[in-house]
C-alpha atoms as an extended CHARMM CRD file, in Angstrom:
* protein
*
       276  EXT
         1         1  MET       CA             12.4660000000      -13.5590000000      -10.6440000000  PROA      1               0.0000000000
         2         2  ASP       CA             13.3560000000      -13.1380000000       -7.1320000000  PROA      2               0.0000000000
         3         3  THR       CA             11.1530000000      -14.8040000000       -4.7420000000  PROA      3               0.0000000000
         4         4  ILE       CA             11.3230000000      -16.4010000000       -1.2310000000  PROA      4               0.0000000000
         5         5  THR       CA              8.8790000000      -19.2370000000       -0.1460000000  PROA      5               0.0000000000
         6         6  THR       CA              7.2090000000      -18.8920000000        3.1740000000  PROA      6               0.0000000000
         7         7  LYS       CA              6.5430000000      -21.6750000000        5.6670000000  PROA      7               0.0000000000
         8         8  ASP       CA              2.9650000000      -22.1350000000        4.4060000000  PROA      8               0.0000000000
         9         9  GLY       CA              4.2590000000      -22.4340000000        0.7830000000  PROA      9               0.0000000000
        10        10  VAL       CA              3.5760000000      -18.8920000000       -0.4290000000  PROA      10              0.0000000000
        11        11  GLU       CA              5.9910000000      -17.4250000000       -2.9410000000  PROA      11              0.0000000000
        12        12  ILE       CA              6.6570000000      -13.7470000000       -2.0710000000  PROA      12              0.0000000000
        13        13  PHE       CA              8.0120000000      -11.6100000000       -5.0310000000  PROA      13              0.0000000000
        14        14  TYR       CA             10.8010000000       -8.8920000000       -4.2330000000  PROA      14              0.0000000000
        15        15  LYS       CA             12.8940000000       -6.5790000000       -6.1040000000  PROA      15              0.0000000000
        16        16  ASP       CA             16.4150000000       -5.9690000000       -4.5490000000  PROA      16              0.0000000000
        17        17  TRP       CA             18.5360000000       -3.2180000000       -6.2190000000  PROA      17              0.0000000000
        18        18  GLY       CA             21.9190000000       -1.7750000000       -5.0700000000  PROA      18              0.0000000000
        19        19  PRO       CA             25.0740000000       -2.8480000000       -3.2810000000  PROA      19              0.0000000000
        20        20  LYS       CA             24.4960000000       -5.4500000000       -0.3920000000  PROA      20              0.0000000000
        21        21  THR       CA             26.9810000000       -3.4270000000        1.5560000000  PROA      21              0.0000000000
        22        22  VAL       CA             24.9100000000       -0.2780000000        2.1490000000  PROA      22              0.0000000000
        23        23  GLN       CA             22.0580000000        0.4030000000        4.3690000000  PROA      23              0.0000000000
        24        24  PRO       CA             18.7300000000       -1.2010000000        2.9860000000  PROA      24              0.0000000000
        25        25  ILE       CA             15.2850000000        0.4960000000        2.5310000000  PROA      25              0.0000000000
        26        26  VAL       CA             12.3620000000       -1.7420000000        2.3750000000  PROA      26              0.0000000000
        27        27  PHE       CA              9.2270000000       -0.5330000000        0.8690000000  PROA      27              0.0000000000
        28        28  HSD       CA              5.7890000000       -1.8370000000        1.6550000000  PROA      28              0.0000000000
        29        29  HSD       CA              2.8530000000       -0.9170000000       -0.8780000000  PROA      29              0.0000000000
        30        30  GLY       CA             -0.6870000000       -0.0670000000       -0.5070000000  PROA      30              0.0000000000
        31        31  TRP       CA             -3.7800000000       -1.9070000000       -1.3500000000  PROA      31              0.0000000000
        32        32  PRO       CA             -4.4300000000       -3.4640000000       -3.9170000000  PROA      32              0.0000000000
        33        33  LEU       CA             -1.0460000000       -2.6250000000       -5.4370000000  PROA      33              0.0000000000
        34        34  SER       CA              2.4830000000       -4.0830000000       -5.8520000000  PROA      34              0.0000000000
        35        35  ALA       CA              6.0690000000       -3.3200000000       -5.4790000000  PROA      35              0.0000000000
        36        36  ASP       CA              5.8270000000       -1.4060000000       -8.7910000000  PROA      36              0.0000000000
        37        37  ASP       CA              4.2170000000        1.5360000000       -6.9430000000  PROA      37              0.0000000000
        38        38  TRP       CA              7.6400000000        2.2430000000       -5.4930000000  PROA      38              0.0000000000
        39        39  ASP       CA              9.4950000000        2.5680000000       -8.5410000000  PROA      39              0.0000000000
        40        40  THR       CA             10.1140000000        6.3380000000       -8.4880000000  PROA      40              0.0000000000
        41        41  GLN       CA             11.2780000000        6.1330000000       -4.7800000000  PROA      41              0.0000000000
        42        42  MET       CA             13.4740000000        3.1700000000       -5.4790000000  PROA      42              0.0000000000
        43        43  LEU       CA             15.2570000000        4.7370000000       -8.3180000000  PROA      43              0.0000000000
        44        44  PHE       CA             15.6270000000        7.9420000000       -6.2190000000  PROA      44              0.0000000000
        45        45  PHE       CA             17.1200000000        6.1920000000       -2.9460000000  PROA      45              0.0000000000
        46        46  LEU       CA             19.2520000000        3.9720000000       -5.1560000000  PROA      46              0.0000000000
        47        47  ALA       CA             20.7930000000        6.9960000000       -6.6130000000  PROA      47              0.0000000000
        48        48  ASN       CA             21.2500000000        8.3340000000       -3.1440000000  PROA      48              0.0000000000
        49        49  GLY       CA             23.4430000000        5.4930000000       -2.0940000000  PROA      49              0.0000000000
        50        50  TYR       CA             20.8770000000        2.9880000000       -0.5980000000  PROA      50              0.0000000000
        51        51  ARG       CA             20.0100000000       -0.6080000000       -1.2100000000  PROA      51              0.0000000000
        52        52  VAL       CA             16.3900000000       -0.6240000000       -2.2230000000  PROA      52              0.0000000000
        53        53  ILE       CA             14.0300000000       -3.5810000000       -1.5350000000  PROA      53              0.0000000000
        54        54  ALA       CA             10.2450000000       -3.7980000000       -2.3980000000  PROA      54              0.0000000000
        55        55  LEU       CA              8.0100000000       -6.8970000000       -1.9820000000  PROA      55              0.0000000000
        56        56  ASP       CA              4.6160000000       -7.8380000000       -3.4770000000  PROA      56              0.0000000000
        57        57  ARG       CA              2.3930000000       -8.7670000000       -0.4820000000  PROA      57              0.0000000000
        58        58  ARG       CA              0.8040000000      -12.1720000000       -0.6070000000  PROA      58              0.0000000000
        59        59  GLY       CA             -2.1080000000      -12.1210000000       -3.0270000000  PROA      59              0.0000000000
        60        60  HSD       CA             -0.8280000000       -9.0560000000       -4.6410000000  PROA      60              0.0000000000
        61        61  GLY       CA              1.3900000000       -8.3280000000       -7.7170000000  PROA      61              0.0000000000
        62        62  ARG       CA              3.5310000000      -11.4390000000       -8.7060000000  PROA      62              0.0000000000
        63        63  SER       CA              3.4320000000      -13.1300000000       -5.3120000000  PROA      63              0.0000000000
        64        64  THR       CA              1.1720000000      -16.2460000000       -4.9460000000  PROA      64              0.0000000000
        65        65  GLN       CA             -2.6290000000      -15.5260000000       -5.0110000000  PROA      65              0.0000000000
        66        66  THR       CA             -3.5110000000      -16.8350000000       -1.7240000000  PROA      66              0.0000000000
        67        67  ALA       CA             -6.8520000000      -17.7720000000       -0.4200000000  PROA      67              0.0000000000
        68        68  ASN       CA             -5.7130000000      -17.7840000000        3.1120000000  PROA      68              0.0000000000
        69        69  GLY       CA             -3.3730000000      -15.6380000000        5.3440000000  PROA      69              0.0000000000
        70        70  ASN       CA             -4.5850000000      -12.3400000000        4.1110000000  PROA      70              0.0000000000
        71        71  ASP       CA             -4.3000000000      -10.6280000000        7.4290000000  PROA      71              0.0000000000
        72        72  MET       CA             -1.8000000000       -8.2360000000        9.1830000000  PROA      72              0.0000000000
        73        73  ASP       CA             -0.1350000000      -10.8430000000       11.2320000000  PROA      73              0.0000000000
        74        74  THR       CA              0.7020000000      -13.1960000000        8.3700000000  PROA      74              0.0000000000
        75        75  TYR       CA              1.7410000000      -10.0470000000        6.3530000000  PROA      75              0.0000000000
        76        76  ALA       CA              4.2330000000       -9.1760000000        9.0690000000  PROA      76              0.0000000000
        77        77  THR       CA              5.3340000000      -12.6720000000        9.2380000000  PROA      77              0.0000000000
        78        78  ASP       CA              6.0430000000      -12.6970000000        5.5970000000  PROA      78              0.0000000000
        79        79  VAL       CA              8.1560000000       -9.5950000000        5.8960000000  PROA      79              0.0000000000
        80        80  ALA       CA             10.1000000000      -11.2060000000        8.6610000000  PROA      80              0.0000000000
        81        81  ALA       CA             10.7110000000      -14.2620000000        6.5720000000  PROA      81              0.0000000000
        82        82  LEU       CA             12.0070000000      -11.8120000000        3.8080000000  PROA      82              0.0000000000
        83        83  THR       CA             14.3290000000       -9.7880000000        6.1760000000  PROA      83              0.0000000000
        84        84  ASP       CA             15.6870000000      -13.1290000000        7.5950000000  PROA      84              0.0000000000
        85        85  ALA       CA             16.3680000000      -14.5720000000        4.0340000000  PROA      85              0.0000000000
        86        86  LEU       CA             18.1830000000      -11.3700000000        3.0270000000  PROA      86              0.0000000000
        87        87  ASP       CA             19.6980000000      -10.9450000000        6.4200000000  PROA      87              0.0000000000
        88        88  LEU       CA             18.9260000000       -7.2170000000        6.5170000000  PROA      88              0.0000000000
        89        89  LYS       CA             20.3640000000       -5.1830000000        9.2930000000  PROA      89              0.0000000000
        90        90  ASP       CA             19.6270000000       -1.7480000000       10.4070000000  PROA      90              0.0000000000
        91        91  ALA       CA             16.9450000000       -1.4070000000        7.7130000000  PROA      91              0.0000000000
        92        92  ILE       CA             14.6840000000        1.4610000000        7.0210000000  PROA      92              0.0000000000
        93        93  HSD       CA             11.0160000000        0.2110000000        6.5840000000  PROA      93              0.0000000000
        94        94  ILE       CA              8.7530000000        2.6350000000        4.4960000000  PROA      94              0.0000000000
        95        95  GLY       CA              5.0750000000        1.9630000000        4.2210000000  PROA      95              0.0000000000
        96        96  HSD       CA              2.2570000000        3.6390000000        2.1970000000  PROA      96              0.0000000000
        97        97  SER       CA             -1.4370000000        3.1500000000        3.2790000000  PROA      97              0.0000000000
        98        98  THR       CA             -1.9120000000       -0.5580000000        3.9000000000  PROA      98              0.0000000000
        99        99  GLY       CA              1.8060000000       -0.8580000000        3.7720000000  PROA      99              0.0000000000
       100       100  GLY       CA              2.0850000000        1.4270000000        6.7820000000  PROA      100             0.0000000000
       101       101  GLY       CA              0.0190000000       -0.9670000000        8.8410000000  PROA      101             0.0000000000
       102       102  GLU       CA              2.2870000000       -3.7340000000        7.7800000000  PROA      102             0.0000000000
       103       103  VAL       CA              5.3290000000       -1.6820000000        8.8010000000  PROA      103             0.0000000000
       104       104  ALA       CA              3.9390000000       -0.9680000000       12.1240000000  PROA      104             0.0000000000
       105       105  ARG       CA              3.0840000000       -4.6510000000       12.9630000000  PROA      105             0.0000000000
       106       106  TYR       CA              6.4370000000       -5.8870000000       11.5720000000  PROA      106             0.0000000000
       107       107  VAL       CA              8.6900000000       -3.2160000000       13.1830000000  PROA      107             0.0000000000
       108       108  ALA       CA              7.0860000000       -3.7560000000       16.5540000000  PROA      108             0.0000000000
       109       109  ARG       CA              7.8570000000       -7.3280000000       16.4230000000  PROA      109             0.0000000000
       110       110  ALA       CA             11.3070000000       -7.2480000000       14.6790000000  PROA      110             0.0000000000
       111       111  LYS       CA             14.3570000000       -9.0240000000       15.9240000000  PROA      111             0.0000000000
       112       112  PRO       CA             16.9070000000       -6.7070000000       17.5600000000  PROA      112             0.0000000000
       113       113  GLY       CA             19.2040000000       -4.9200000000       15.0780000000  PROA      113             0.0000000000
       114       114  ARG       CA             16.8820000000       -5.6150000000       12.0670000000  PROA      114             0.0000000000
       115       115  VAL       CA             15.2580000000       -2.1160000000       11.8860000000  PROA      115             0.0000000000
       116       116  ALA       CA             16.8910000000        1.3940000000       12.2550000000  PROA      116             0.0000000000
       117       117  LYS       CA             14.1330000000        3.7040000000       11.3830000000  PROA      117             0.0000000000
       118       118  ALA       CA             10.6370000000        3.7140000000        9.8700000000  PROA      118             0.0000000000
       119       119  VAL       CA              8.3680000000        5.9260000000        7.6450000000  PROA      119             0.0000000000
       120       120  LEU       CA              4.5610000000        5.7550000000        7.6550000000  PROA      120             0.0000000000
       121       121  ILE       CA              2.8990000000        7.6180000000        4.6250000000  PROA      121             0.0000000000
       122       122  SER       CA             -0.7920000000        8.1520000000        4.5310000000  PROA      122             0.0000000000
       123       123  ALA       CA             -0.8320000000        5.0550000000        6.5550000000  PROA      123             0.0000000000
       124       124  VAL       CA             -3.9110000000        3.2630000000        8.0170000000  PROA      124             0.0000000000
       125       125  PRO       CA             -2.8270000000        3.0940000000       11.7760000000  PROA      125             0.0000000000
       126       126  PRO       CA             -3.9140000000        3.2510000000       14.5510000000  PROA      126             0.0000000000
       127       127  VAL       CA             -7.3670000000        1.9510000000       13.2480000000  PROA      127             0.0000000000
       128       128  MET       CA             -9.5480000000        2.9970000000       10.3790000000  PROA      128             0.0000000000
       129       129  LEU       CA            -12.9280000000        1.6920000000       11.5000000000  PROA      129             0.0000000000
       130       130  LYS       CA            -15.3270000000        3.6730000000       13.4880000000  PROA      130             0.0000000000
       131       131  SER       CA            -16.2290000000        2.4200000000       16.9820000000  PROA      131             0.0000000000
       132       132  ALA       CA            -16.8430000000        3.5280000000       20.4350000000  PROA      132             0.0000000000
       133       133  LYS       CA            -13.1100000000        3.5590000000       21.0610000000  PROA      133             0.0000000000
       134       134  ASN       CA            -12.5510000000        5.3200000000       17.7210000000  PROA      134             0.0000000000
       135       135  PRO       CA            -15.4660000000        7.6040000000       17.1390000000  PROA      135             0.0000000000
       136       136  ASP       CA            -13.7370000000        9.6120000000       14.3770000000  PROA      136             0.0000000000
       137       137  GLY       CA            -13.1530000000        6.5210000000       12.3240000000  PROA      137             0.0000000000
       138       138  LEU       CA            -14.9800000000        5.5580000000        9.0760000000  PROA      138             0.0000000000
       139       139  PRO       CA            -18.1730000000        3.6550000000        9.3650000000  PROA      139             0.0000000000
       140       140  MET       CA            -18.2840000000       -0.0330000000        8.2510000000  PROA      140             0.0000000000
       141       141  GLU       CA            -20.4530000000        0.9850000000        5.4030000000  PROA      141             0.0000000000
       142       142  VAL       CA            -17.4200000000        2.5230000000        3.6360000000  PROA      142             0.0000000000
       143       143  PHE       CA            -15.4690000000       -0.7790000000        3.6210000000  PROA      143             0.0000000000
       144       144  ASP       CA            -18.8960000000       -2.8370000000        2.9120000000  PROA      144             0.0000000000
       145       145  GLY       CA            -19.0630000000       -0.6250000000       -0.1510000000  PROA      145             0.0000000000
       146       146  TYR       CA            -15.4750000000       -1.4170000000       -1.2810000000  PROA      146             0.0000000000
       147       147  ARG       CA            -16.3250000000       -5.2220000000       -0.7900000000  PROA      147             0.0000000000
       148       148  SER       CA            -19.5020000000       -4.9130000000       -2.8050000000  PROA      148             0.0000000000
       149       149  ALA       CA            -17.8460000000       -2.9110000000       -5.7140000000  PROA      149             0.0000000000
       150       150  LEU       CA            -14.8770000000       -5.3380000000       -5.9110000000  PROA      150             0.0000000000
       151       151  ALA       CA            -17.1530000000       -8.4070000000       -5.9380000000  PROA      151             0.0000000000
       152       152  ALA       CA            -19.2850000000       -6.8890000000       -8.5050000000  PROA      152             0.0000000000
       153       153  ASN       CA            -16.9190000000       -5.4540000000      -11.0970000000  PROA      153             0.0000000000
       154       154  ARG       CA            -13.2670000000       -5.3920000000       -9.7470000000  PROA      154             0.0000000000
       155       155  ALA       CA            -11.9530000000       -3.9240000000      -12.9790000000  PROA      155             0.0000000000
       156       156  GLN       CA            -14.2470000000       -0.8920000000      -12.9390000000  PROA      156             0.0000000000
       157       157  PHE       CA            -13.8650000000       -0.2120000000       -9.2410000000  PROA      157             0.0000000000
       158       158  TYR       CA            -10.1690000000       -0.1100000000       -9.5830000000  PROA      158             0.0000000000
       159       159  ARG       CA            -10.3810000000        2.2660000000      -12.6210000000  PROA      159             0.0000000000
       160       160  ASP       CA            -12.9200000000        4.5840000000      -10.6350000000  PROA      160             0.0000000000
       161       161  VAL       CA            -10.5720000000        4.5360000000       -7.4980000000  PROA      161             0.0000000000
       162       162  ALA       CA             -7.4420000000        5.5940000000       -9.2510000000  PROA      162             0.0000000000
       163       163  ALA       CA             -9.2810000000        8.1240000000      -11.4230000000  PROA      163             0.0000000000
       164       164  GLY       CA            -10.9990000000        9.6840000000       -8.3880000000  PROA      164             0.0000000000
       165       165  PRO       CA            -10.1060000000        9.8050000000       -4.6720000000  PROA      165             0.0000000000
       166       166  PHE       CA             -6.7370000000        8.1510000000       -4.6230000000  PROA      166             0.0000000000
       167       167  TYR       CA             -4.7830000000       10.8010000000       -6.3690000000  PROA      167             0.0000000000
       168       168  GLY       CA             -7.1670000000       13.5360000000       -5.8140000000  PROA      168             0.0000000000
       169       169  TYR       CA             -8.1290000000       13.6280000000       -9.4440000000  PROA      169             0.0000000000
       170       170  ASN       CA            -11.8390000000       14.2960000000       -8.4700000000  PROA      170             0.0000000000
       171       171  ARG       CA            -10.8340000000       17.7350000000       -6.9770000000  PROA      171             0.0000000000
       172       172  SER       CA            -11.5440000000       20.9710000000       -9.0010000000  PROA      172             0.0000000000
       173       173  GLY       CA             -8.5240000000       21.9680000000      -10.8300000000  PROA      173             0.0000000000
       174       174  ALA       CA             -6.7580000000       18.6750000000      -10.7520000000  PROA      174             0.0000000000
       175       175  GLU       CA             -5.0550000000       17.2040000000      -13.8880000000  PROA      175             0.0000000000
       176       176  PRO       CA             -5.4910000000       13.5860000000      -14.1080000000  PROA      176             0.0000000000
       177       177  GLN       CA             -2.4530000000       11.7370000000      -15.4050000000  PROA      177             0.0000000000
       178       178  GLU       CA             -3.7650000000        8.7600000000      -17.6430000000  PROA      178             0.0000000000
       179       179  GLY       CA             -0.5680000000        6.8430000000      -17.1330000000  PROA      179             0.0000000000
       180       180  VAL       CA             -0.8000000000        6.9390000000      -13.4460000000  PROA      180             0.0000000000
       181       181  ILE       CA             -4.3490000000        5.7760000000      -13.5280000000  PROA      181             0.0000000000
       182       182  GLN       CA             -3.6270000000        2.9210000000      -15.7590000000  PROA      182             0.0000000000
       183       183  ASN       CA             -0.5270000000        1.8740000000      -13.7610000000  PROA      183             0.0000000000
       184       184  TRP       CA             -2.8190000000        1.7420000000      -10.7060000000  PROA      184             0.0000000000
       185       185  TRP       CA             -5.2900000000       -0.3080000000      -12.5580000000  PROA      185             0.0000000000
       186       186  ARG       CA             -2.5860000000       -2.6570000000      -13.9860000000  PROA      186             0.0000000000
       187       187  GLN       CA             -1.0540000000       -3.2840000000      -10.6070000000  PROA      187             0.0000000000
       188       188  GLY       CA             -4.6160000000       -3.9060000000       -9.0510000000  PROA      188             0.0000000000
       189       189  MET       CA             -5.5440000000       -6.4000000000      -11.6640000000  PROA      189             0.0000000000
       190       190  MET       CA             -2.3600000000       -8.3960000000      -11.2100000000  PROA      190             0.0000000000
       191       191  GLY       CA             -3.3700000000       -9.6110000000       -7.8030000000  PROA      191             0.0000000000
       192       192  GLY       CA             -5.9550000000      -11.9950000000       -6.6040000000  PROA      192             0.0000000000
       193       193  ALA       CA             -9.6330000000      -10.9010000000       -5.9170000000  PROA      193             0.0000000000
       194       194  LYS       CA             -9.8990000000      -13.1640000000       -2.8320000000  PROA      194             0.0000000000
       195       195  ALA       CA             -6.7240000000      -11.6830000000       -1.2890000000  PROA      195             0.0000000000
       196       196  HSD       CA             -7.7710000000       -8.2310000000       -2.0880000000  PROA      196             0.0000000000
       197       197  TYR       CA            -11.2510000000       -8.7450000000       -0.7040000000  PROA      197             0.0000000000
       198       198  ASP       CA             -9.9500000000      -10.1960000000        2.6420000000  PROA      198             0.0000000000
       199       199  CYS       CA             -7.3160000000       -7.3200000000        2.7520000000  PROA      199             0.0000000000
       200       200  ILE       CA            -10.0280000000       -4.7610000000        3.0750000000  PROA      200             0.0000000000
       201       201  ALA       CA            -10.7880000000       -6.1380000000        6.4790000000  PROA      201             0.0000000000
       202       202  ALA       CA             -7.1130000000       -6.3420000000        7.4310000000  PROA      202             0.0000000000
       203       203  PHE       CA             -6.4860000000       -2.5950000000        6.5680000000  PROA      203             0.0000000000
       204       204  SER       CA             -9.6360000000       -1.3370000000        8.1000000000  PROA      204             0.0000000000
       205       205  GLU       CA            -10.3450000000       -3.3830000000       11.1900000000  PROA      205             0.0000000000
       206       206  THR       CA             -6.8150000000       -4.0810000000       12.5690000000  PROA      206             0.0000000000
       207       207  ASP       CA             -5.9480000000       -2.0470000000       15.6170000000  PROA      207             0.0000000000
       208       208  PHE       CA             -2.2590000000       -1.0750000000       15.6190000000  PROA      208             0.0000000000
       209       209  THR       CA             -2.3450000000        0.9030000000       18.7830000000  PROA      209             0.0000000000
       210       210  ASP       CA             -0.2230000000       -1.5090000000       20.7770000000  PROA      210             0.0000000000
       211       211  ASP       CA              2.2190000000       -1.9220000000       17.7390000000  PROA      211             0.0000000000
       212       212  LEU       CA              2.8160000000        1.8180000000       17.7040000000  PROA      212             0.0000000000
       213       213  LYS       CA              3.3570000000        2.0080000000       21.2600000000  PROA      213             0.0000000000
       214       214  ALA       CA              5.8780000000       -0.8770000000       21.2010000000  PROA      214             0.0000000000
       215       215  ILE       CA              8.0770000000        0.8180000000       18.4690000000  PROA      215             0.0000000000
       216       216  ASP       CA             11.2500000000        2.3600000000       19.8830000000  PROA      216             0.0000000000
       217       217  VAL       CA             13.0060000000        3.4400000000       16.6230000000  PROA      217             0.0000000000
       218       218  PRO       CA             12.5800000000        6.8720000000       15.1500000000  PROA      218             0.0000000000
       219       219  VAL       CA              9.4070000000        7.1020000000       12.9430000000  PROA      219             0.0000000000
       220       220  LEU       CA              8.5870000000        9.7650000000       10.3600000000  PROA      220             0.0000000000
       221       221  VAL       CA              4.8640000000       10.1330000000        9.9940000000  PROA      221             0.0000000000
       222       222  LEU       CA              3.7420000000       11.8970000000        6.6720000000  PROA      222             0.0000000000
       223       223  HSD       CA             -0.0270000000       12.6930000000        5.6880000000  PROA      223             0.0000000000
       224       224  GLY       CA             -1.8810000000       14.9320000000        3.3310000000  PROA      224             0.0000000000
       225       225  ASP       CA             -4.7750000000       16.9200000000        4.6650000000  PROA      225             0.0000000000
       226       226  ASP       CA             -6.8090000000       16.0850000000        1.6280000000  PROA      226             0.0000000000
       227       227  ASP       CA             -6.5770000000       12.3570000000        2.0440000000  PROA      227             0.0000000000
       228       228  GLN       CA             -9.8750000000       11.1020000000        0.8430000000  PROA      228             0.0000000000
       229       229  VAL       CA             -9.0850000000        7.4950000000        1.6210000000  PROA      229             0.0000000000
       230       230  VAL       CA             -7.4130000000        7.7420000000        5.1430000000  PROA      230             0.0000000000
       231       231  PRO       CA             -8.3280000000       10.8580000000        6.8370000000  PROA      231             0.0000000000
       232       232  TYR       CA             -5.3180000000       12.2210000000        8.3770000000  PROA      232             0.0000000000
       233       233  GLN       CA             -6.6630000000       13.4280000000       11.8070000000  PROA      233             0.0000000000
       234       234  ASP       CA             -7.7110000000        9.9060000000       12.7610000000  PROA      234             0.0000000000
       235       235  ALA       CA             -4.5720000000        8.4560000000       11.4340000000  PROA      235             0.0000000000
       236       236  GLY       CA             -1.1500000000       10.2360000000       10.9940000000  PROA      236             0.0000000000
       237       237  VAL       CA             -1.9770000000       12.7390000000       13.7970000000  PROA      237             0.0000000000
       238       238  LEU       CA             -3.0370000000        9.8760000000       16.4100000000  PROA      238             0.0000000000
       239       239  SER       CA             -0.1400000000        7.6340000000       15.2880000000  PROA      239             0.0000000000
       240       240  ALA       CA              2.2920000000       10.2530000000       16.0380000000  PROA      240             0.0000000000
       241       241  LYS       CA              0.9580000000       10.7710000000       19.4670000000  PROA      241             0.0000000000
       242       242  LEU       CA              1.2340000000        6.9180000000       20.1620000000  PROA      242             0.0000000000
       243       243  LEU       CA              4.8070000000        6.4800000000       18.9060000000  PROA      243             0.0000000000
       244       244  LYS       CA              7.7190000000        7.1790000000       21.2390000000  PROA      244             0.0000000000
       245       245  ASN       CA              9.8890000000        8.9120000000       18.8370000000  PROA      245             0.0000000000
       246       246  ALA       CA              7.7600000000       10.3650000000       16.0850000000  PROA      246             0.0000000000
       247       247  THR       CA              8.2490000000       13.2370000000       13.4780000000  PROA      247             0.0000000000
       248       248  LEU       CA              4.8820000000       14.2900000000       12.0950000000  PROA      248             0.0000000000
       249       249  LYS       CA              4.4470000000       16.2560000000        8.8750000000  PROA      249             0.0000000000
       250       250  ILE       CA              0.9450000000       17.2440000000        7.5140000000  PROA      250             0.0000000000
       251       251  TYR       CA              0.9700000000       18.4730000000        3.8270000000  PROA      251             0.0000000000
       252       252  PRO       CA             -1.7080000000       21.0030000000        2.8820000000  PROA      252             0.0000000000
       253       253  GLY       CA             -3.8000000000       19.7520000000       -0.0520000000  PROA      253             0.0000000000
       254       254  PHE       CA             -1.8740000000       16.5210000000       -0.6130000000  PROA      254             0.0000000000
       255       255  PRO       CA             -3.9590000000       13.5070000000       -1.5740000000  PROA      255             0.0000000000
       256       256  HSD       CA             -3.8030000000        9.8400000000       -0.3090000000  PROA      256             0.0000000000
       257       257  GLY       CA             -1.4040000000        8.9360000000       -3.4120000000  PROA      257             0.0000000000
       258       258  MET       CA              1.0670000000       11.6130000000       -2.5800000000  PROA      258             0.0000000000
       259       259  PRO       CA              4.1700000000        9.6040000000       -3.0540000000  PROA      259             0.0000000000
       260       260  THR       CA              3.1530000000        9.4080000000       -6.6940000000  PROA      260             0.0000000000
       261       261  THR       CA              1.6700000000       12.9240000000       -7.1230000000  PROA      261             0.0000000000
       262       262  HSD       CA              4.3000000000       14.7330000000       -5.0690000000  PROA      262             0.0000000000
       263       263  ALA       CA              7.1760000000       12.4300000000       -5.4100000000  PROA      263             0.0000000000
       264       264  ASP       CA              9.6550000000       15.2120000000       -5.4090000000  PROA      264             0.0000000000
       265       265  VAL       CA              8.5950000000       16.6090000000       -1.9860000000  PROA      265             0.0000000000
       266       266  ILE       CA              8.0130000000       13.3210000000       -0.3430000000  PROA      266             0.0000000000
       267       267  ASN       CA             11.4220000000       11.8580000000       -1.4140000000  PROA      267             0.0000000000
       268       268  ALA       CA             13.3580000000       14.9570000000       -0.1820000000  PROA      268             0.0000000000
       269       269  ASP       CA             11.6440000000       15.0180000000        3.1010000000  PROA      269             0.0000000000
       270       270  ILE       CA             12.3810000000       11.1170000000        3.7060000000  PROA      270             0.0000000000
       271       271  LEU       CA             15.8900000000       11.5530000000        2.6650000000  PROA      271             0.0000000000
       272       272  ALA       CA             16.4320000000       14.4680000000        5.0700000000  PROA      272             0.0000000000
       273       273  PHE       CA             14.8970000000       12.2600000000        7.9150000000  PROA      273             0.0000000000
       274       274  LEU       CA             17.1600000000        9.2200000000        6.9000000000  PROA      274             0.0000000000
       275       275  LYS       CA             20.3960000000       11.4660000000        7.0920000000  PROA      275             0.0000000000
       276       276  HSD       CA             19.3310000000       13.1700000000       10.3710000000  PROA      276             0.0000000000
C-alpha cells in the first residue's frame, strides 16, 4: 500500500497509476469519501495518456484516522508533502466538493512549477456558510444538522445522503443506482467519525476568497444547477469571478455528484480543457 508519512506522523494513502514520465493529474475527493470516488476518472485519464494520482485525505479512507489537523490548512500541507515526495511538476489538480477547497488552498500556496492547471467540480469555494459578507450562503443550522446526524447515527446518515440529495436520487424521475449508493456508504464508513465531524466545519466555514484571487494558473470551474449540497450560484459562479483565469461551465439539471452520474460528460469536458 502506497503511503507517505507527514511531519506530524499521519500516514496518507495514495494511488499512483501510469508512467512517471507523463503529465500527472492529482484527484482530491469530497467529504466523507476517499480516493476510490475517482476510479472512473482515473481509468479514463490513464487511458488518455496521463499519470493519475489520488489520495485519501487524513481521517478518510485508508489514511490515519486523525483526531487533530482536520482543517484546510493541514489538508493543503498534506497535499504539498505528497507532491514533494513524488516530485510532481506541472501537475493538474482536480477537486470535487470539499476536495475543491483543498485544491484552491494548495494551488494558491504551491511551489513554482508544481501546478499547471486546476479543475473545481461542485466545489465549496469561495465559502459556504451564510454571513453578512456572504448573504446567499447556507445557514449554520444546515451544518449543525450534519453534525447532529453524524453523531447520532453515522451509518444511517451516510446512507440517506447518498440515496437522496448527493446524486439527485430524490428528484422525480431519477433512477437510483444501488451500487453507487452502497459505494458512497462504504467509502464514508471507512473513515474516522471524529475527522469527518471536524471536516464539516472545514468545508463549510473556510473562506477561500484570498486563495482564489492568488491562483494564476488556468482553472476550469464546473457546477450543476441542481446541486442540492453546494448551491452553484454561491459557489461555482462566484469562484469563477474571483479567479484570474477561469472557465465556467454550468450544467442544467446536474446534481452534486455529477462526476459519477454524468462521468462521460464531465470527463470529456475536462479532457478538452487539459488539451486546450
